[in-house]
C-alpha positions as CSV (number, residue, x, y, z in Angstrom):
1,M,31.4,13.5,-31.3
2,A,30.1,10.0,-30.9
3,Y,26.4,9.5,-31.2
4,K,24.1,6.5,-30.4
5,V,21.0,6.8,-32.5
6,G,17.7,5.1,-32.3
7,I,15.5,5.1,-35.4
8,D,11.9,3.8,-35.4
9,I,9.8,3.6,-38.6
10,G,6.1,4.0,-38.0
11,G,3.2,4.0,-40.5
12,T,3.2,7.8,-40.6
13,F,6.4,9.1,-39.2
14,T,10.0,8.0,-38.9
15,D,11.4,9.0,-35.5
16,L,15.0,9.6,-34.4
17,Y,16.5,9.8,-30.9
18,A,20.2,10.7,-30.7
19,Y,22.4,10.6,-27.7
20,D,25.8,12.3,-27.6
21,T,28.0,10.0,-25.5
22,Q,30.5,12.8,-24.9
23,T,28.2,15.7,-23.8
24,G,25.2,13.7,-22.6
25,K,22.9,15.8,-24.7
26,S,20.0,14.4,-26.7
27,L,18.2,15.3,-29.8
28,C,14.9,13.9,-31.2
29,L,12.9,14.7,-34.3
30,S,10.7,13.1,-36.9
31,S,10.2,13.1,-40.7
32,S,7.5,11.4,-42.9
33,S,7.8,7.7,-43.4
34,T,8.5,6.6,-47.0
35,P,6.5,3.4,-47.7
36,E,7.8,3.1,-51.2
37,N,11.3,2.6,-49.7
38,Y,11.6,2.8,-45.9
39,A,15.4,3.2,-46.2
40,N,14.7,6.6,-47.6
41,G,13.0,7.6,-44.4
42,V,16.0,6.5,-42.3
43,L,18.4,8.6,-44.4
44,N,16.0,11.5,-44.5
45,V,15.6,11.7,-40.7
46,I,19.4,11.4,-40.2
47,E,19.9,14.2,-42.7
48,K,17.3,16.3,-40.9
49,S,19.1,15.9,-37.6
50,K,22.3,17.4,-39.1
51,I,24.3,14.7,-37.4
52,R,27.2,13.6,-39.7
53,P,26.9,9.8,-40.3
54,E,30.7,9.5,-39.6
55,D,30.0,10.7,-36.1
56,I,27.5,7.9,-35.3
57,E,29.0,4.9,-33.5
58,L,25.8,2.9,-33.2
59,I,22.4,2.8,-34.9
60,V,19.6,0.7,-33.3
61,H,16.7,0.5,-35.8
62,G,13.1,-0.6,-35.1
63,T,11.7,-1.6,-38.5
64,T,8.3,-2.5,-39.8
65,V,9.6,-4.2,-43.0
66,A,8.7,-7.7,-41.7
67,T,5.4,-6.6,-40.2
68,N,4.2,-4.9,-43.3
69,A,5.2,-7.8,-45.5
70,V,3.0,-10.1,-43.4
71,I,0.1,-7.7,-43.3
72,M,0.2,-6.8,-47.0
73,K,1.3,-10.4,-48.0
74,T,4.2,-9.1,-50.0
75,Y,6.6,-11.7,-48.8
76,E,8.6,-14.0,-51.1
77,K,6.8,-16.9,-52.9
78,T,7.8,-19.9,-50.8
79,A,7.8,-23.7,-51.1
80,F,7.0,-26.0,-48.2
81,V,8.3,-29.6,-48.1
82,T,6.7,-31.9,-45.5
83,T,5.9,-35.4,-44.5
84,K,3.6,-37.4,-46.7
85,G,0.0,-36.9,-45.5
86,M,0.7,-33.5,-43.9
87,R,0.5,-31.3,-47.0
88,D,-2.6,-29.4,-45.8
89,L,-1.8,-29.1,-42.1
90,I,-0.9,-25.4,-42.3
91,E,-4.3,-24.8,-44.0
92,I,-6.4,-26.9,-41.7
93,G,-4.8,-25.5,-38.6
94,R,-6.3,-26.2,-35.2
95,F,-10.0,-25.7,-36.0
96,H,-10.0,-22.5,-34.1
97,R,-12.8,-20.0,-34.9
98,K,-12.0,-16.3,-35.0
99,V,-15.6,-15.5,-34.2
100,L,-17.4,-18.3,-32.4
101,Y,-20.9,-17.9,-33.9
102,D,-20.1,-16.5,-37.4
103,P,-20.9,-19.3,-39.9
104,Y,-19.7,-17.2,-42.8
105,Q,-16.1,-16.5,-41.6
106,Q,-13.3,-17.4,-43.9
107,K,-9.9,-18.7,-42.8
108,P,-7.0,-16.6,-44.0
109,E,-5.1,-17.9,-47.0
110,P,-2.1,-19.9,-46.0
111,I,1.3,-18.4,-46.6
112,V,2.2,-21.2,-49.0
113,S,-0.4,-22.0,-51.6
114,R,-1.3,-25.7,-52.0
115,D,0.4,-26.0,-55.4
116,N,3.7,-25.0,-53.7
117,R,3.4,-27.5,-50.9
118,F,5.1,-30.9,-51.5
119,T,5.4,-34.1,-49.6
120,V,8.0,-36.8,-49.3
121,E,8.1,-40.3,-47.7
122,E,9.6,-40.3,-44.2
123,R,8.4,-40.7,-40.7
124,I,9.8,-40.3,-37.2
125,D,7.7,-41.1,-34.1
126,K,7.2,-39.0,-31.0
127,D,10.1,-40.6,-29.3
128,G,12.5,-39.9,-32.2
129,N,12.5,-43.4,-33.6
130,V,12.7,-43.7,-37.4
131,L,9.5,-45.5,-38.6
132,E,10.2,-44.9,-42.3
133,A,13.5,-43.8,-43.8
134,L,13.7,-40.6,-45.8
135,N,13.1,-41.2,-49.5
136,E,15.9,-39.0,-51.0
137,N,14.7,-39.6,-54.5
138,D,11.4,-38.0,-53.5
139,V,13.3,-35.0,-52.2
140,R,15.2,-34.6,-55.5
141,Q,12.0,-34.9,-57.5
142,V,10.5,-32.1,-55.3
143,A,13.6,-30.0,-55.9
144,A,13.1,-30.3,-59.7
145,K,9.5,-29.1,-59.3
146,I,10.6,-26.1,-57.2
147,R,13.2,-25.2,-59.7
148,E,10.6,-25.2,-62.5
149,K,8.5,-22.8,-60.6
150,G,11.4,-20.5,-60.0
151,I,10.9,-20.4,-56.2
152,T,14.0,-19.4,-54.2
153,S,12.7,-19.7,-50.6
154,V,12.1,-23.2,-49.2
155,C,11.1,-24.5,-45.8
156,V,11.4,-28.2,-44.8
157,G,9.0,-29.3,-42.0
158,F,8.7,-32.9,-41.0
159,M,6.6,-34.5,-38.2
160,N,8.3,-34.9,-34.9
161,S,11.5,-33.2,-36.1
162,Y,11.7,-31.4,-32.8
163,V,12.9,-34.6,-31.1
164,N,14.9,-35.9,-34.1
165,G,15.8,-33.5,-36.9
166,K,17.9,-36.0,-38.8
167,H,15.5,-36.3,-41.8
168,E,14.8,-32.6,-42.0
169,K,18.5,-31.8,-42.0
170,R,19.3,-34.3,-44.7
171,A,16.4,-33.1,-46.9
172,A,17.6,-29.5,-46.5
173,E,21.1,-30.6,-47.6
174,I,19.7,-32.3,-50.7
175,L,17.6,-29.3,-51.6
176,K,20.6,-26.9,-51.2
177,E,22.6,-29.2,-53.5
178,E,19.8,-29.2,-56.1
179,L,18.9,-25.5,-55.7
180,P,22.2,-23.7,-55.0
181,D,20.6,-20.3,-55.5
182,A,17.7,-20.9,-53.0
183,Y,17.4,-20.2,-49.3
184,V,16.5,-23.5,-47.6
185,I,15.7,-23.7,-43.9
186,A,14.6,-26.7,-41.7
187,S,11.8,-25.9,-39.2
188,S,13.6,-27.6,-36.3
189,Q,16.6,-25.3,-37.0
190,I,14.4,-22.3,-36.3
191,L,12.1,-23.7,-33.6
192,P,12.9,-27.1,-32.1
193,N,9.6,-27.3,-30.2
194,I,6.6,-29.6,-29.9
195,G,3.7,-28.4,-32.0
196,A,3.9,-29.0,-35.7
197,L,1.7,-26.2,-36.8
198,G,3.6,-23.5,-34.9
199,R,7.0,-25.0,-36.0
200,F,5.9,-25.2,-39.6
201,T,4.4,-21.7,-39.7
202,T,7.5,-20.2,-38.1
203,G,9.9,-22.0,-40.5
204,I,7.7,-20.8,-43.5
205,I,7.7,-17.2,-42.3
206,N,11.5,-17.4,-41.9
207,A,11.9,-18.5,-45.5
208,A,9.2,-16.1,-46.8
209,L,10.9,-13.1,-45.2
210,Y,14.5,-14.0,-45.8
211,H,15.1,-12.3,-49.1
212,L,13.0,-9.3,-48.3
213,V,14.7,-8.6,-45.0
214,S,18.2,-9.3,-46.4
215,N,17.6,-7.0,-49.3
216,Y,16.3,-4.2,-47.0
217,I,19.3,-4.5,-44.6
218,E,21.8,-4.7,-47.4
219,N,20.3,-1.6,-49.2
220,L,20.2,0.3,-45.9
221,E,23.7,-0.6,-44.9
222,D,25.1,0.2,-48.3
223,R,23.5,3.6,-48.4
224,L,24.6,4.4,-44.8
225,R,28.1,3.4,-45.6
226,G,28.0,5.5,-48.7
227,K,27.1,8.5,-46.5
228,G,30.1,7.9,-44.3
229,F,28.6,5.7,-41.5
230,K,31.3,3.5,-40.0
231,G,29.6,2.3,-36.9
232,K,27.5,-0.7,-36.0
233,L,23.9,-1.3,-37.2
234,L,21.6,-3.2,-34.9
235,L,18.0,-4.2,-35.4
236,V,15.3,-4.3,-32.7
237,Q,13.9,-7.8,-32.1
238,S,10.3,-8.6,-30.9
239,N,11.8,-9.8,-27.6
240,G,13.0,-6.3,-26.7
241,G,16.6,-6.9,-27.4
242,A,18.9,-5.9,-30.2
243,I,20.7,-8.0,-32.8
244,T,23.3,-7.2,-35.4
245,A,22.2,-6.7,-39.0
246,E,24.4,-9.6,-40.1
247,L,22.8,-12.2,-37.7
248,V,19.1,-11.1,-38.1
249,R,19.2,-11.9,-41.8
250,T,18.8,-15.6,-40.9
251,K,16.3,-14.8,-38.2
252,P,13.8,-12.4,-39.9
253,E,10.8,-13.7,-37.9
254,T,12.3,-12.0,-34.8
255,L,11.5,-8.7,-36.4
256,L,7.7,-9.2,-36.6
257,M,7.0,-6.8,-33.6
258,S,10.3,-4.9,-33.9
259,G,8.8,-1.4,-33.9
260,P,6.4,-1.7,-30.9
261,A,9.1,-3.5,-28.8
262,G,11.1,-0.3,-28.7
263,G,8.2,1.5,-27.1
264,V,7.9,-1.0,-24.4
265,V,11.6,-0.8,-23.5
266,G,11.3,3.0,-23.5
267,A,8.3,2.9,-21.2
268,L,10.2,0.6,-18.9
269,S,13.0,3.1,-18.6
270,I,10.5,5.9,-18.0
271,G,8.7,3.8,-15.4
272,K,11.8,3.0,-13.5
273,A,12.8,6.7,-13.2
274,S,9.2,7.5,-12.0
275,G,9.1,4.7,-9.5
276,Q,6.4,2.8,-11.4
277,E,6.9,-0.9,-11.6
278,D,3.6,-1.9,-13.1
279,I,2.7,-0.2,-16.4
280,I,0.3,-0.5,-19.2
281,T,2.1,0.7,-22.3
282,F,-0.1,2.7,-24.7
283,D,1.6,3.4,-28.0
284,M,-0.9,5.2,-30.4
285,G,0.6,6.2,-33.7
286,G,-0.8,7.1,-37.1
287,T,-2.1,3.7,-38.1
288,S,-2.4,1.5,-35.0
289,T,-2.3,1.4,-31.2
290,D,0.1,-1.1,-29.5
291,I,-0.6,-2.1,-25.9
292,S,1.5,-4.2,-23.6
293,I,2.1,-4.9,-19.9
294,I,5.1,-4.4,-17.7
295,E,5.0,-6.1,-14.3
296,K,7.6,-5.6,-11.5
297,S,9.7,-3.7,-14.1
298,K,9.7,-6.7,-16.5
299,P,7.9,-6.7,-19.9
300,F,5.5,-9.6,-20.1
301,M,7.0,-12.2,-22.4
302,S,5.0,-14.8,-24.4
303,S,5.3,-17.4,-27.1
304,D,1.6,-17.2,-27.9
305,F,1.7,-15.1,-31.0
306,E,-0.2,-15.4,-34.3
307,I,0.5,-13.5,-37.5
308,D,-3.1,-14.1,-38.5
309,W,-6.0,-16.1,-37.1
310,D,-4.8,-19.7,-36.4
311,M,-1.3,-19.0,-37.8
312,P,0.9,-19.4,-34.7
313,V,4.5,-18.2,-34.6
314,P,5.4,-19.3,-31.1
315,I,8.7,-17.4,-30.7
316,P,9.6,-15.6,-27.5
317,L,8.6,-12.0,-27.7
318,I,7.1,-9.1,-25.7
319,E,3.3,-9.7,-25.7
320,I,1.8,-6.8,-27.6
321,I,-1.7,-6.4,-28.8
322,S,-2.1,-4.2,-31.9
323,I,-5.4,-2.8,-33.1
324,G,-6.3,-0.6,-36.1
325,A,-6.8,2.6,-34.1
326,G,-4.5,5.5,-34.8
327,G,-4.5,9.2,-35.6
328,G,-5.0,8.3,-39.3
329,S,-7.8,5.8,-38.7
330,I,-10.7,6.5,-41.1
331,A,-14.2,7.1,-39.8
332,W,-17.0,5.6,-42.0
333,V,-20.6,4.5,-42.0
334,D,-21.4,0.8,-42.5
335,S,-24.3,-0.6,-44.5
336,G,-26.5,-0.5,-41.4
337,G,-25.9,3.2,-40.8
338,V,-23.5,2.7,-37.9
339,L,-20.5,4.9,-37.4
340,K,-17.2,2.9,-37.4
341,V,-13.6,4.0,-36.9
342,G,-10.7,2.0,-38.5
343,P,-9.0,-0.3,-39.0
344,R,-8.4,1.3,-42.4
345,S,-5.9,4.2,-42.1
346,A,-5.0,7.2,-44.2
347,G,-1.4,6.6,-43.2
348,A,1.3,9.1,-44.2
349,Y,-0.1,9.5,-47.7
350,P,-2.7,10.6,-48.5
351,G,-3.0,11.2,-44.8
352,P,-5.8,12.9,-42.8
353,V,-7.8,15.5,-44.6
354,C,-6.3,18.2,-42.4
355,Y,-2.8,17.4,-43.8
356,G,-3.8,18.8,-47.1
357,V,-1.9,16.3,-49.2
358,G,-4.8,14.4,-50.8
359,G,-6.8,12.8,-48.0
360,T,-10.5,13.0,-48.5
361,E,-11.9,10.8,-45.7
362,P,-12.3,12.0,-42.1
363,T,-9.9,10.6,-39.5
364,V,-9.3,10.6,-35.8
365,C,-6.8,13.4,-36.3
366,D,-9.4,15.5,-38.1
367,A,-11.8,15.0,-35.2
368,N,-9.2,16.1,-32.7
369,L,-8.6,19.2,-34.7
370,V,-12.3,20.1,-35.0
371,L,-12.8,19.6,-31.3
372,G,-10.0,22.1,-30.5
373,Y,-7.4,19.6,-29.2
374,L,-4.8,20.4,-31.9
375,D,-3.4,23.7,-33.0
376,A,-3.5,24.2,-36.8
377,D,-0.5,26.5,-36.7
378,E,1.7,24.6,-34.2
379,F,1.3,21.0,-35.4
380,L,4.7,19.2,-35.5
381,D,6.3,22.4,-34.1
382,G,4.9,24.4,-37.0
383,D,6.5,22.2,-39.7
384,M,3.0,21.3,-41.0
385,K,0.0,23.7,-41.2
386,L,-3.3,21.9,-40.8
387,D,-6.4,22.6,-42.9
388,V,-9.1,23.2,-40.4
389,E,-11.8,23.9,-42.9
390,G,-11.0,20.8,-44.9
391,A,-11.3,18.7,-41.7
392,K,-14.6,20.3,-40.7
393,E,-16.1,19.8,-44.2
394,S,-15.1,16.1,-44.2
395,I,-16.7,15.5,-40.8
396,R,-19.7,17.5,-41.7
397,K,-20.3,15.3,-44.8
398,L,-20.0,12.2,-42.6
399,G,-22.4,13.6,-40.1
400,E,-25.0,14.1,-42.8
401,K,-25.1,10.4,-43.3
402,L,-25.7,9.9,-39.6
403,G,-28.1,12.8,-39.0
404,L,-25.6,14.4,-36.6
405,S,-24.0,17.8,-36.3
406,M,-20.3,18.2,-37.2
407,I,-19.4,18.5,-33.5
408,D,-21.4,15.5,-32.4
409,T,-19.9,13.4,-35.3
410,A,-16.4,14.4,-34.2
411,K,-17.2,13.5,-30.6
412,G,-18.6,10.2,-31.8
413,I,-15.4,9.4,-33.7
414,L,-13.3,9.9,-30.6
415,E,-15.7,8.0,-28.4
416,I,-15.6,5.0,-30.6
417,V,-11.8,4.9,-31.1
418,N,-11.3,5.4,-27.3
419,E,-13.7,2.5,-26.6
420,N,-11.9,0.3,-29.0
421,M,-8.6,1.0,-27.4
422,A,-10.0,0.6,-23.9
423,N,-11.3,-2.8,-24.9
424,A,-7.7,-3.7,-25.9
425,V,-6.4,-2.5,-22.5
426,K,-9.0,-4.8,-20.8
427,E,-7.8,-7.7,-22.9
428,V,-4.2,-7.5,-21.6
429,T,-5.3,-6.7,-18.0
430,I,-8.7,-8.1,-16.9
431,G,-8.6,-10.8,-19.6
432,K,-5.3,-12.0,-18.1
433,G,-6.2,-11.8,-14.5
434,R,-4.8,-8.4,-13.9
435,D,-6.5,-5.5,-12.1
436,P,-6.0,-2.3,-14.2
437,R,-6.3,-0.2,-11.1
438,D,-3.0,-1.5,-10.0
439,F,-1.2,-0.1,-13.0
440,A,-0.1,3.3,-14.4
441,L,-0.7,3.9,-18.1
442,S,2.3,5.2,-20.1
443,A,1.1,7.1,-23.1
444,F,3.3,7.7,-26.1
445,G,3.4,7.7,-29.9
446,G,2.2,10.7,-31.9
447,A,-1.4,10.4,-30.7
448,G,-1.1,8.6,-27.4
449,S,-1.2,11.6,-25.1
450,L,-4.4,12.9,-26.8
451,H,-6.4,9.8,-25.9
452,A,-4.6,8.3,-22.9
453,V,-6.7,9.9,-20.1
454,A,-10.0,9.0,-21.8
455,C,-8.9,5.4,-22.2
456,A,-7.5,5.2,-18.7
457,D,-10.8,6.4,-17.2
458,K,-12.8,3.7,-19.1
459,V,-10.8,0.9,-17.5
460,G,-10.1,2.5,-14.1
461,V,-6.4,3.2,-14.4
462,P,-5.6,5.9,-11.8
463,V,-2.4,7.4,-13.2
464,V,-1.2,8.4,-16.7
465,L,2.4,9.0,-17.5
466,V,3.4,11.0,-20.6
467,P,7.2,11.1,-21.1
468,P,8.9,14.0,-22.8
469,E,8.8,13.8,-26.6
470,P,6.2,10.9,-26.5
471,G,6.2,10.6,-30.2
472,N,9.8,9.5,-30.1
473,L,9.7,7.1,-27.2
474,C,10.1,4.0,-29.5
475,A,13.3,5.5,-30.9
476,F,14.4,6.3,-27.3
477,G,13.7,2.7,-26.3
478,D,15.8,1.5,-29.2
479,I,19.0,3.0,-27.8
480,N,18.2,1.7,-24.3
481,M,18.3,-1.9,-25.5
482,N,20.9,-4.6,-24.9
483,L,21.9,-7.3,-27.2
484,Q,19.8,-10.4,-26.7
485,N,19.8,-14.0,-28.0
486,E,17.5,-16.9,-27.3
487,V,18.2,-20.6,-27.5
488,E,15.3,-23.0,-27.2
489,S,15.2,-26.8,-26.9
490,F,12.5,-29.4,-26.6
491,Y,12.8,-31.2,-23.2
492,F,10.1,-33.5,-21.9
493,S,9.9,-34.7,-18.3
494,K,7.4,-35.1,-15.5
495,L,8.3,-32.5,-12.9
496,D,8.3,-35.0,-10.1
497,D,10.7,-37.3,-12.1
498,L,13.1,-34.5,-13.2
499,D,16.7,-35.7,-13.7
500,L,18.6,-32.7,-12.3
501,K,21.9,-33.7,-13.8
502,D,20.4,-34.1,-17.2
503,I,18.4,-30.8,-17.3
504,N,21.4,-28.9,-15.9
505,K,23.6,-30.4,-18.6
506,R,21.1,-29.4,-21.3
507,F,20.9,-25.8,-19.9
508,S,24.7,-25.6,-19.8
509,N,25.0,-26.5,-23.5
510,M,22.3,-24.0,-24.4
511,D,24.1,-21.3,-22.4
512,K,27.3,-22.0,-24.3
513,E,25.4,-21.8,-27.6
514,G,23.8,-18.5,-26.6
515,I,27.1,-17.0,-25.4
516,G,28.6,-18.1,-28.7
517,L,25.9,-16.3,-30.7
518,L,26.5,-13.2,-28.6
519,H,30.2,-13.2,-29.1
520,S,29.8,-13.9,-32.9
521,Q,28.2,-10.4,-33.2
522,K,31.5,-8.7,-32.3
523,V,29.8,-5.9,-30.3
524,P,31.7,-4.9,-27.1
525,T,29.6,-5.4,-24.0
526,N,29.8,-4.4,-20.4
527,G,28.9,-7.8,-19.1
528,E,26.6,-10.8,-19.8
529,T,23.5,-12.0,-18.1
530,I,21.9,-15.5,-18.5
531,K,18.2,-16.2,-17.8
532,H,16.4,-19.5,-17.9
533,V,12.7,-20.1,-18.7
534,I,10.9,-23.5,-18.5
535,S,7.6,-24.2,-20.3
536,M,5.3,-26.3,-18.1
537,R,1.7,-27.6,-18.2
538,Y,-0.6,-30.0,-16.4
539,T,-0.5,-33.4,-17.9
540,G,-3.0,-33.6,-20.8
541,Q,-3.1,-29.9,-21.6
542,S,-2.2,-28.7,-25.1
543,Y,-0.8,-25.3,-24.0
544,E,2.1,-24.3,-21.7
545,L,2.9,-21.5,-19.3
546,E,6.4,-20.1,-19.3
547,I,7.9,-20.0,-15.8
548,E,11.1,-18.1,-15.1
549,C,13.7,-20.0,-13.2
550,D,15.8,-17.9,-10.9
551,D,18.4,-20.6,-10.3
552,L,20.9,-21.1,-13.1
553,V,21.7,-24.5,-11.5
554,I,18.5,-26.4,-10.7
555,K,18.4,-28.1,-7.3
556,E,15.7,-29.9,-5.3
557,D,14.5,-26.6,-3.8
558,T,14.3,-25.1,-7.3
559,V,11.9,-27.8,-8.4
560,K,9.6,-27.1,-5.5
561,T,9.7,-23.3,-6.4
562,L,8.9,-24.0,-10.0
563,A,5.9,-26.1,-9.1
564,E,4.6,-23.3,-6.8
565,D,5.2,-20.6,-9.4
566,F,3.4,-22.7,-12.1
567,H,0.3,-23.3,-9.9
568,A,0.2,-19.6,-8.9
569,T,0.6,-18.4,-12.5
570,H,-2.1,-20.8,-13.8
571,K,-4.5,-19.5,-11.1
572,K,-3.7,-15.9,-11.9
573,I,-4.4,-16.3,-15.7
574,Y,-7.1,-18.9,-15.8
575,F,-8.7,-18.3,-12.3
576,V,-8.2,-22.0,-11.5
577,N,-5.4,-24.4,-10.7
578,D,-4.9,-28.0,-9.3
579,P,-1.9,-28.4,-7.1
580,D,-2.6,-32.1,-6.8
581,S,-2.3,-32.7,-10.6
582,E,0.8,-33.9,-12.3
583,V,3.0,-31.2,-14.0
584,E,5.3,-31.7,-16.9
585,I,8.0,-29.8,-18.7
586,T,8.0,-29.4,-22.5
587,K,10.6,-26.8,-23.4
588,L,13.6,-25.0,-22.1
589,R,14.9,-21.5,-23.1
590,T,18.1,-19.7,-22.4
591,T,18.3,-16.0,-22.9
592,V,21.7,-14.4,-23.1
593,I,21.9,-10.6,-22.7
594,G,24.9,-8.6,-23.7
595,E,24.8,-5.3,-21.8
596,I,25.5,-2.4,-24.1
597,A,22.8,0.2,-23.0
598,E,23.9,3.2,-21.0
599,E,21.8,5.0,-18.4
600,I,20.0,7.5,-20.6
601,N,17.2,9.6,-19.4
602,I,14.8,11.1,-22.0
603,Q,15.1,14.8,-22.0
604,D,13.2,18.0,-22.7
605,Q,14.0,21.6,-21.9
606,T,14.3,22.4,-18.2
607,G,11.4,24.2,-16.8
608,E,12.0,27.9,-16.4
609,K,10.6,30.4,-13.9
610,K,8.3,31.8,-16.6
611,E,4.6,31.7,-17.2
612,A,3.8,28.4,-18.8
613,K,0.3,29.3,-19.9
614,S,0.5,30.7,-23.4
615,K,-3.1,31.3,-24.5
616,T,-6.7,30.1,-24.2
617,V,-8.5,28.2,-26.9
618,K,-12.0,26.8,-27.3
619,A,-12.2,23.0,-26.9
620,Y,-14.9,20.5,-26.1
621,F,-15.1,18.5,-22.9
622,D,-18.1,16.6,-21.5
623,G,-20.1,17.7,-24.5
624,K,-19.6,21.4,-23.9
625,E,-17.3,24.0,-25.5
626,M,-15.0,25.4,-22.8
627,D,-12.4,28.0,-22.5
628,T,-9.3,25.9,-22.2
629,P,-5.8,27.2,-21.2
630,V,-2.8,26.0,-23.2
631,Y,0.5,25.4,-21.4
632,Q,3.9,25.0,-22.9
633,R,5.4,21.8,-21.5
634,S,8.9,23.1,-21.4
635,L,7.9,26.0,-19.1
636,I,6.0,23.9,-16.5
637,T,8.1,23.6,-13.4
638,T,8.1,20.8,-10.8
639,E,6.2,23.1,-8.4
640,D,3.3,23.7,-10.9
641,I,0.0,21.9,-10.8
642,V,-2.1,22.2,-14.0
643,S,-5.8,21.5,-13.4
644,G,-8.2,20.5,-16.2
645,P,-9.6,21.4,-18.5
646,A,-6.2,22.2,-20.1
647,I,-4.0,21.3,-23.0
648,V,-0.2,20.8,-22.6
649,R,1.7,21.3,-25.8
650,E,5.2,20.5,-26.8
651,K,7.0,20.3,-30.2
652,K,5.3,17.3,-31.6
653,S,2.5,16.3,-29.3
654,S,-0.4,17.6,-27.2
655,T,-1.7,16.2,-23.9
656,I,-5.3,16.5,-22.9
657,I,-6.1,17.2,-19.3
658,P,-9.9,16.9,-18.9
659,P,-12.0,18.5,-16.2
660,G,-11.5,16.7,-12.8
661,K,-7.9,15.9,-13.5
662,K,-4.6,17.5,-12.5
663,C,-1.2,17.3,-14.0
664,R,2.3,17.7,-12.5
665,I,5.9,17.2,-13.6
666,D,7.9,14.3,-12.3
667,P,11.2,15.8,-11.0
668,N,13.1,12.6,-11.9
669,N,12.6,12.6,-15.7
670,R,10.1,15.4,-16.4
671,S,7.3,13.1,-17.3
672,L,3.8,14.4,-17.0
673,I,1.8,12.7,-14.3
674,I,-1.9,13.0,-14.7
675,E,-4.2,12.0,-11.8
676,N,-7.7,12.8,-10.4
677,L,-8.0,16.1,-8.6
């Protein structure tokens, strides 16, 4: 046998989706995540699958190791070497305010503390001319200070290095000579783009994550090889493409949204099979909910990403909004007596109270159990028995603080978390000039199908899709990925003055570099695809829009199309444009895709001609307790219509069908389609 395996690590569970390339059969399952060492979770879920490691030809792994390091600030102590006078730029930032009218807000601590930031004499102007030569003695003195501090990760970031990286490159060479055991990176090597703050922050994140990511990958690979795995290990990047474990060690910043990206790719595959081109992805797990947009069967890409307030990392990635709302989100009462939910989560350990493994604070999961939406005996296909009385008692105690009954408190918990998630959906739709009524909502993650319809109703989304095995869709998306590499370059020109020969030459060189990166990974592909993106803005603006260029060779007609697309995109996002204003180009990007994904449809058991309704339970809808039929998803046929109120159960998830809704099975991929009656 030869398996392709996708493995996604979440805050609560580690999910696996395996595809047998010989039989076409699939397997999916989950095991608890292991925060003390996430590699344990990977090995545990493979062992649970009973697939022999020697039978696995490919593992595509979505990891949270980089994300968690940034959130928990457990990255490597890092030194930053910059131009004299620029020591505090990464702390001053852009004077953005997280909350406009909060005078007490505190900026987050910079990744590199002030005592680990050093300056040297050098200066290059905006045109790349050397105004002041690099003082190499300064660099050697800085190296001595870094050595004394025992720091082994260093980023060099000089002003205007995007247009001339000569000084950065030389400073990095000297630091490597003086600090042979340290990892040294130049910011323009990672991100040769205009915008010092974003370039510096990205370079610093690269250096801060290097050792952590390298050690994780090395440990995971060694342990997999020790179990007999002889195949290829790929990591999921934030751009929705895969990259080899060898190459990603020097590009750890590309893993910042690794896990959620798999879900978007999985939702894209489900949407194509269901004939849905425009999708809101709704990935609700144990600790967070990740929301993204797919338009015309393309994930929405962006370089407008921040790891924290005013800490930009402007790398190309799928735009995903994450909020602290998950099944493990803790409900609490603030000092003003107001009920809040999240962002703090019970995670896998101690977990929700109903897990019975030490959790004491009520969570969203506990509220779902109390309201009858979860089955205490069938949770995770019966692998975990839920403590109903423990959940009730925890919510009852919370309700006493609010003067509410247990049931009203549980309903309040769900109402608040649903409202929080609906606001996030509005942010990626209405807030970006999109009408949510034009989209379907694809719900996945362990808790997504419990809350999807309620959230969709709050924003006016007419259709909800729930794929088979929704808790494992990120892992399914992982094995539906292709190899992907990006090459970026600063390029400044007025659009009306564009030198076609020059820009085509630049793109040609970038294409060759991208293809070289692809071939260096030594993964057989079924073909290669090249895409070009151009960053454009109105003259005088400080932000750009990324416009996809359909022509690999730019001609006069292409320039006209680019201008039209830019004006239209600006109008869509900002509700205003000015076709008479001058437009300029600031950046070019080449994306090279190596096609390795097969046509894999997510599977569940085929519906049988057998009664799908298994029993009736008491559950709460519209503030009332109702007799609610429970249907086994695997027994629902394509001819069946399930009307709400109802609950559809499968091995590791439950889908809520409220009154006034109906549910049917998509014959193309057996997704649940939920609509108004």
